[in-house]
C-alpha positions in Angstrom: -16.7 7.2 70.3 -14.5 10.3 70.4 -12.0 11.0 68.1 -8.6 9.8 68.4 -5.8 13.0 69.8 -4.1 14.9 67.4 -0.7 13.9 66.5 1.8 16.1 68.3 3.8 16.5 64.6 0.3 18.4 63.3 -1.4 15.3 61.7 -5.0 15.9 62.6 -6.4 12.1 63.1 -9.9 11.5 61.4 -10.3 8.0 62.0 -8.7 4.2 62.9 -8.1 2.2 59.6 -6.5 -0.7 61.2 -4.4 -1.8 63.6 -1.0 -4.3 62.9 1.5 -5.9 65.4 3.3 -2.7 65.9 1.2 0.2 64.9 -2.1 1.6 64.8 -3.3 3.2 61.3 -5.1 6.2 61.0 -6.3 8.1 58.5 -5.4 11.8 59.1 -4.7 15.1 57.8 -1.2 16.7 57.0 -0.6 20.5 56.9 2.1 19.5 53.8 0.3 16.4 52.1 -3.3 16.6 52.6 -5.1 13.3 53.5 -2.2 10.8 54.5 -2.3 7.2 56.5 -0.2 7.3 59.3 1.1 4.6 61.5 1.6 5.2 65.0 3.6 2.6 67.1 1.9 0.9 69.5 2.3 1.2 73.4 3.8 -2.5 73.9 6.8 -1.3 71.9 7.8 0.5 75.0 8.1 -2.9 76.2 9.3 -5.0 73.6 12.4 -4.5 71.9 11.5 -6.8 68.9 8.6 -5.2 68.0 10.3 -1.8 69.0 13.0 -3.0 66.1 10.3 -4.0 63.7 8.7 -0.9 63.5 12.2 1.1 63.3 12.8 -1.4 60.5 9.6 -0.8 58.5 9.9 3.3 58.7 13.5 2.9 57.3 12.6 0.5 54.7 9.7 2.1 53.6 11.5 5.6 53.4 14.6 4.0 51.1 11.9 2.9 48.5 10.7 5.1 45.9 8.6 3.9 43.1 5.0 4.3 41.7 4.0 0.5 42.3 5.0 1.2 46.1 3.2 2.8 48.6 4.7 6.4 49.1 6.4 7.3 52.2 5.8 10.7 52.7 7.3 11.3 56.3 8.9 9.3 59.3 10.9 9.0 62.3 11.7 5.3 63.8 12.0 5.9 67.1 11.2 8.1 70.4 8.2 10.3 70.9 7.8 11.8 67.6 8.2 7.9 65.8 5.6 7.8 62.8 5.1 6.9 59.0 3.0 8.8 56.9 2.2 7.2 53.7 0.2 8.3 50.8 -3.5 7.4 51.6 -5.0 4.7 48.9 -8.8 3.2 48.5 -8.2 0.0 49.9 -6.4 -3.4 49.8 -6.6 -5.8 46.9 -8.2 -8.2 49.4 -11.1 -6.4 49.0 -11.1 -7.4 45.5 -11.2 -10.7 45.0 -13.7 -13.0 45.4 -14.3 -13.8 41.6 -12.3 -13.5 38.5 -11.5 -10.1 37.1 -11.0 -9.1 33.5 -7.7 -10.4 32.1 -6.5 -7.3 31.1 -7.2 -5.9 34.8 -5.6 -8.9 36.4 -2.4 -9.0 34.3 -1.8 -5.1 35.1 -2.2 -5.7 38.8 0.1 -8.6 38.7 2.7 -6.5 37.0 2.0 -3.7 39.1 2.9 -5.7 42.3 5.6 -7.4 40.6 7.4 -4.3 39.7 7.2 -2.9 43.2 8.7 -6.0 44.4 11.4 -6.1 42.0 12.4 -2.6 43.3 12.3 -3.5 47.0 14.8 -6.3 46.2 17.1 -3.9 44.0 17.1 -2.0 47.3 18.3 -4.6 49.1 14.8 -5.6 50.8 12.9 -8.5 51.4 9.2 -8.3 52.0 8.3 -11.4 53.3 4.5 -11.2 53.5 3.6 -10.4 50.0 -0.2 -11.3 49.6 -3.4 -9.0 48.3 -4.0 -7.6 51.9 -0.5 -5.9 51.4 -1.2 -4.8 48.0 -3.2 -1.1 47.8 -5.4 0.1 44.9 -5.0 3.7 44.0 -6.5 5.0 40.8 -7.1 1.2 39.5 -3.3 0.5 40.2 -1.6 -1.5 42.5 1.0 -0.7 45.0 2.9 -2.9 47.6 2.7 -1.9 51.0 3.3 -2.8 54.7 6.9 -3.9 54.6 6.4 -4.4 58.9 7.9 -8.0 58.5 10.5 -7.5 56.0 14.4 -7.1 56.4 17.1 -5.2 55.0 19.6 -8.3 53.4 22.7 -8.3 55.3 21.7 -6.3 58.4 22.6 -7.5 61.6 19.6 -8.2 62.9 18.1 -10.0 59.7 20.0 -12.7 60.5 17.5 -13.9 63.3 14.3 -12.3 61.5 15.2 -14.1 58.2 15.3 -17.5 59.9 12.0 -16.9 61.7 9.0 -18.4 60.1 6.9 -15.4 58.8 4.0 -15.0 56.4 0.6 -16.0 55.6 0.3 -19.6 55.2 -2.0 -19.1 51.9 1.0 -17.4 50.4 4.2 -19.0 52.0 6.7 -20.8 49.8 7.4 -24.5 50.4 10.9 -24.1 51.7 9.8 -21.5 54.3 7.3 -24.3 55.6 10.6 -26.4 56.2 12.3 -23.9 57.9 14.7 -22.2 55.6 15.7 -19.0 55.6 13.9 -16.1 53.9 15.1 -14.9 50.6 14.0 -13.0 47.1 13.0 -16.7 45.9 10.4 -16.8 48.6 8.8 -13.6 48.0 9.0 -14.6 44.2 6.9 -17.6 45.2 4.3 -15.5 47.2 4.2 -13.0 44.1 3.4 -16.2 41.6 0.8 -17.4 44.0 -0.9 -13.8 44.3 -0.6 -13.7 40.3 -2.6 -16.9 39.9 -5.0 -15.8 42.2 -5.6 -12.7 40.3 -6.0 -14.4 37.4 -7.8 -17.6 38.0 -9.9 -15.8 40.6 -9.3 -18.5 43.2 -6.1 -19.5 45.3 -3.9 -22.0 44.1 -3.7 -24.4 47.3 -6.4 -24.3 49.9 -6.8 -25.7 53.6 -8.6 -25.2 56.7 -5.2 -25.3 58.9 -2.1 -24.4 58.8 -0.9 -28.1 58.5 -3.2 -28.7 55.8 -1.9 -25.5 53.8 1.7 -26.7 54.8 1.0 -30.2 52.8 -0.7 -28.4 49.9 2.1 -26.4 49.4 4.9 -28.5 50.2 3.6 -32.2 48.6 1.0 -30.5 46.3 0.6 -29.5 42.3 -1.8 -26.8 41.4 -4.1 -27.1 38.6 -2.8 -25.0 35.5 -4.4 -21.5 34.8 -6.2 -22.8 31.7 -8.1 -25.1 33.6 -9.8 -22.2 35.5 -9.6 -19.7 32.3 -9.2 -21.5 29.0 -8.6 -17.9 27.3 -5.2 -17.2 29.4 -2.6 -18.0 27.0 0.0 -21.3 27.8 2.8 -18.5 27.7 1.1 -16.5 30.8 0.0 -20.3 32.3 4.0 -21.0 32.1 5.5 -17.7 33.5 3.2 -18.1 36.6 4.2 -21.6 37.1 7.7 -20.9 37.0 7.6 -18.7 39.7 5.7 -21.2 42.1 7.9 -24.0 41.0 8.7 -26.2 44.0 12.1 -25.7 43.9 13.6 -22.7 44.5 16.5 -22.8 41.6 14.0 -23.6 39.2 12.5 -20.7 39.8 13.1 -17.2 37.9 16.4 -15.8 38.8 14.7 -12.9 40.0 11.6 -10.6 40.3 12.9 -8.3 37.5 13.2 -11.3 35.8 9.7 -12.2 36.2 8.7 -9.0 35.3 10.2 -8.9 31.8 8.7 -12.6 31.3 5.5 -11.8 32.3 5.1 -8.3 30.3 6.2 -10.1 27.4 3.7 -13.0 27.8 0.7 -10.5 28.4 1.8 -8.0 26.4 2.0 -5.4 28.7 4.9 -3.2 29.0 6.6 -2.7 32.4 6.2 1.1 33.9 9.9 1.2 33.9 13.0 -0.3 32.9 15.4 -2.5 34.7 18.2 -0.8 36.5 21.5 0.2 35.6 24.2 -2.9 35.6 26.2 -2.3 38.9 23.5 -0.5 40.8 24.2 -0.8 44.4 21.5 -2.8 46.5 22.6 -2.0 50.2 21.1 -0.4 52.5 21.2 3.4 51.7 21.8 5.9 54.2 18.7 7.9 54.2 17.6 11.3 56.4 14.4 10.0 58.2 12.4 13.0 58.2 10.8 13.9 55.9 11.4 11.9 53.1 9.9 9.8 50.1 8.5 11.4 47.5 5.0 11.3 45.7 4.4 9.0 42.7 4.8 10.4 39.2 0.9 10.9 37.6 -0.3 7.6 36.0 -3.1 6.4 33.3 -5.7 4.5 35.4 -6.9 1.6 34.3 -10.8 1.7 33.0 -13.1 0.5 35.7 -14.1 -2.7 34.4 -15.5 -4.5 38.1 -13.4 -2.4 40.3 -16.9 -1.8 41.7 -16.0 -4.4 44.3 -12.9 -2.5 45.9 -15.3 -1.7 48.6 -16.6 -5.3 49.6 -14.5 -7.7 51.5 -13.9 -11.5 50.8 -15.4 -13.8 52.8 
């Protein structure tokens, strides 16, 4: 197969690594940033204003975020011939790492990583809507939340219709989403709880062969305690994850930041960052769109543990 053509903005495209509803993703070389993951809009966006707006929103949302636990946006532009989103290149998705129980220390750290990235997203006024292992990426043994293609800015005019649409992955969707309720930070929190459960237990809390089976499981089932699968998990950790997954949104934590603090206390792991100062605005920021973002600060990676299976895909 011939190599893809280079991008007019100077990116040298190496290989196609994936495709989504709105964009193709390439491994590419940038004269400024080295190896990057480059998202380029699909041709269909020229004919579909909804998909076009989704790509535009993803570019703006990702550029609005800057946190070591979120895949860093290096540059991007939402519209026109130069539309693109350049991201830091990661080793692979967390989805490839699952399918068997992880060492508890690794599972706890990865869950806390994702929670901190999601907390930052919410504090910047952005709901993700599809928190799942395939949208979490691994670099140097640490997790980074990515792929905001189905997200929305809270309060944005476009978000009213988007917020009501049933979007997400059925294994991780909140009960109220199945019932037609609008997406919110609390639905993201539920998905985070499911992801944390899966990381720790090595299996999902709810299973099913069809969307209807999964809907029934999430809306009427009760998951087994984490300690049923792994007795070495402390009651405190089991309780924190169960609270995030509470059927009633009002019984979940007030925010993902509250989950971060409770989970860190239960596991003994310190968060990477302190909570934001009181009064910090969560309104949509006005940002220059190209270039944007920032490199994440240096990190101390986790010990390798079982991270050799990052190259394997879950069946």
